[in-house]
N, C-alpha and C positions, 0 to 999 in steps of 0.2 A: 239224755240227749244228745244224739250227734251236732257236732258243730258246723256252722255254715262255712261254706268255702270262704267266702270272705272273713269271717271269725280266726278260721286258718291263717289265712294268709297275715292278718294284722298281726296275731300272736306270733307267728314265725319270726317276721319283722321286729316286733319288740325283742324278742330273745337275741335275734344275731344283733341288735343295736347295743347289746349292754356288753362293756369292755370284756373281753376275753371270751365272747362267746362264740366266736365266729372261728372256723378252721377250713381246710380244704385239704382235697387227697384222701378225706375218709368220711363218713357218715357221721360218726362221733369220735371224739378222743377224752380220754380221762384226764385226771391232774396232771399225770407224768408225762402226756402227748400218746399214749398207747392206744390204739385204735380200740372200741367198745363198741357194742349195740347200744343204738339210743334209746332204746327203753331201760337200759341199767340204771340206777341209781348211780352208780360212778359216772358217767358220761357228764363231764362239764362242759364240752363247747362242741359245735355242730357246722356241718355244711349247711346250705340252702337244702336240699334233700333231707339231711337228716332233721333240722329245724321244721319242717313239714312235717315229718314223720313223729317228730318229738311231742309236737302241739296236738297234730290231728290222729294219729294213729292211721288206720289204713282210710279213714275219710283225706287225710294228707295227701292222698293220691288224686283225688278231685283239684285240691289247689294247684299241684304240678302242673294238671293240665296249663293252666292259666298262664303260669310259669314260664313253661315249654312254649305257648303260644305265642307271648311275648318276645321271649327272647329269638324264635323264630322270626315274628314277623317287623319287629321292631330293629332287631340288632344284628340278626342274619347268621343267629349261631344257636346253640344250646345253653341250656342253663349251667349245666356243669361245665363248661368252658368257660362260662363268666365267671363261676365260682373259681375254679381251680387256675386261671391265669391272673386271678385278682391278686395286688400286691397287699390292697385292704378290703375291708367289707364294704367301703361305699360303692362298689360298682352292684354288688349283691343289693344292698338296700335298693338303690335307685332300680333294680330289676324288679324287686317286692312292690317298691311305690307303683310303679306303671301297672303290675299285676292285681294290685288291689283296686287301680283306677278303673280297669278291665272289668272286673265283677262287679264295683261299685255301679257302673254304667249298665251291667245285665241286671242287677236285684232292682233297677226302677222299673 
């Protein structure tokens, strides 16, 4: 069964909130910091887009639409800029929180 957009957003947030699971500049990295495919078992940390793809597969693209809409509407930038300019995962988690809230409003 395909995961809902809300499930994907929440799972991506839970993944990135774990210590050492967030990165920037690549969709996914292995334990040595090398760039790898998000679906590889060697993938250990993920950028925002990579986390959405990791937990949602192709359905992660639907969740990406929510994240991009929030980044544009509320922060006047893109989610890639938020992820790659951040010094910590906190701005990314905040963006996901806002996207989750938007998805929850839509599901009511």
